[in-house]
C-alpha positions in Angstrom: 56.5 58.6 28.8 54.9 59.4 32.2 54.1 56.5 34.5 53.1 55.8 38.1 55.8 54.3 40.2 55.6 50.5 40.1 58.1 49.4 42.7 59.4 45.9 43.3 59.4 44.4 46.8 63.2 44.7 47.0 63.1 48.4 46.2 63.7 50.5 49.3 61.8 53.5 48.0 58.1 53.9 48.7 55.9 56.1 46.7 52.5 57.1 48.2 49.6 59.0 46.9 48.9 62.0 49.1 45.6 62.2 50.9 44.5 65.9 50.9 41.3 67.5 50.0 42.4 69.6 47.0 42.0 68.3 43.5 45.7 69.1 42.7 47.0 67.1 45.6 45.0 64.0 44.7 47.4 63.6 41.8 50.6 64.0 43.7 52.7 61.3 45.3 55.5 61.4 47.9 58.8 59.6 47.8 62.1 59.6 49.8 65.3 60.6 48.0 67.2 57.3 47.7 70.7 58.6 47.6 72.9 61.7 47.6 72.9 62.3 43.8 71.2 65.6 44.2 73.0 67.0 47.2 74.4 70.1 45.4 70.7 71.0 44.7 70.0 70.9 48.4 68.3 67.5 48.3 69.7 65.1 50.8 69.5 61.3 51.1 66.1 60.4 52.6 64.5 63.8 52.1 60.8 63.7 51.4 59.9 64.8 47.9 56.5 65.6 46.4 56.0 64.8 42.7 53.2 65.5 40.2 52.8 62.6 37.8 50.8 64.7 35.4 53.3 67.5 34.9 55.4 67.4 31.7 59.1 68.1 32.4 60.9 71.0 30.9 64.7 71.5 30.7 66.1 71.7 34.2 63.1 70.2 35.9 63.8 67.8 38.8 62.1 64.5 37.8 61.4 61.2 39.5 62.5 58.5 37.1 62.4 54.7 37.1 65.7 53.3 35.9 66.4 49.6 36.0 63.5 49.1 38.5 64.9 51.8 40.8 63.1 55.1 41.4 65.5 58.1 41.6 65.7 61.8 41.0 67.7 63.7 38.4 67.6 67.0 36.4 65.9 66.6 33.0 67.4 68.0 29.8 66.0 67.3 26.3 68.9 67.6 24.0 66.9 66.8 20.8 68.5 63.5 19.8 68.6 62.2 23.4 67.5 62.9 27.0 70.1 63.7 29.7 69.3 62.9 33.3 71.9 64.9 35.3 72.8 64.5 38.9 73.8 67.4 41.2 76.8 65.5 42.7 80.1 65.1 40.9 80.3 61.5 42.3 77.4 60.4 40.0 77.5 60.1 36.2 74.8 61.7 34.0 72.4 59.2 32.4 71.9 59.6 28.7 68.8 58.0 27.1 68.8 57.8 23.3 65.6 55.8 23.1 63.0 57.9 24.9 60.7 54.9 25.0 63.0 53.4 27.6 62.7 56.5 29.8 60.0 56.1 32.5 59.3 59.5 34.1 57.1 59.1 37.1 56.6 62.8 37.9 58.1 66.3 38.2 59.3 67.2 41.7 57.1 70.1 43.0 58.2 70.3 46.6 61.0 69.2 48.9 60.1 68.7 52.6 
């Protein structure tokens, strides 16, 4: 399920629509990487990420996902009977979602700034 980020007041991550003149960029949003879970992919804590909420993830895509009211980034893998959200840091566990209705994908990461 693709959603727009709905963040609580206590959430430290801010997602913002981008204000550019192109049609494509009107759909994009930016966010800050909230942790170092993707450090081995070259994404550091607090890096600025650009995501497309209309893109459908494919295996290996970097996705912005809402988990327990926290926006984070992981690699997406559809394993048929469940979805695996994999970090790129051995200090973080993979997240396995059996019920895909519980999975809130906010967008596919299209750029790291």
